N, C-alpha and C positions, 0 to 999 in steps of 0.2 A: 535754669531753675530759678524761680523767684524766691525772694526772702519772705519768710512767714511774717504775718502781721502780728506783732506782740501787743496785747491789750492788757491793761491792768484790770484786776477784778473790780467789780463795782464796789465803790466805797474804799478801795485800797489807796493808800498814799505811799508814794515812793520816798523813803527817808534815808538819810545818810547811814543810819545803823544797819538797815537791811542791805544797802549797797555794799557796805564794808563786809558784812557777813558773807554775801555772795562772792565778793572778790577773794576773801580769805578761803572760802570753800573751794573755789576754782584753783587757787594756788596750792592749797593743801592736797587737792585731788591729784594734781600733777606730781607732787612729792610722794604721795601715797602710792600712786601707780608705779613710780620708779622704785620705791622700796619693795612693793609687793612683787615686782618682777625679780628682785634680788633675793627675797626671803619669803618663806611661807607665812610667817606671822605678820599681822598688820598692827601698826601702832594705834592704840586705843584713842590717844589724844587727837590724832589726825581724823579718825573716824567721827569723833564728836564734832569737830569743826566742820567737816563735810556735811554731816547731818544737819547742823544748824543752818548752813548756807542753803541746803536743799529745802529746808522748811521755809526759809525766807523767800525763796523763789516761789514755792507753792502758795505762800500767803499772798503774794503780789499778783501773779499772772494766772489767767485762765488758760487751761491747756486746750 
């Protein structure tokens, strides 16, 4: 299986703020998954961080 070619959207610039949001979202998603498996309720603050990271990914990369 070959790796997908990741391409930035035209005009998009990869900046440290977006990279930080993506990293925090991935870390939070891991914690969120662990907590979700243990409890029914999901912490709202983690959901916000994950959503910000996903938005940063969507702003940067073409799918």
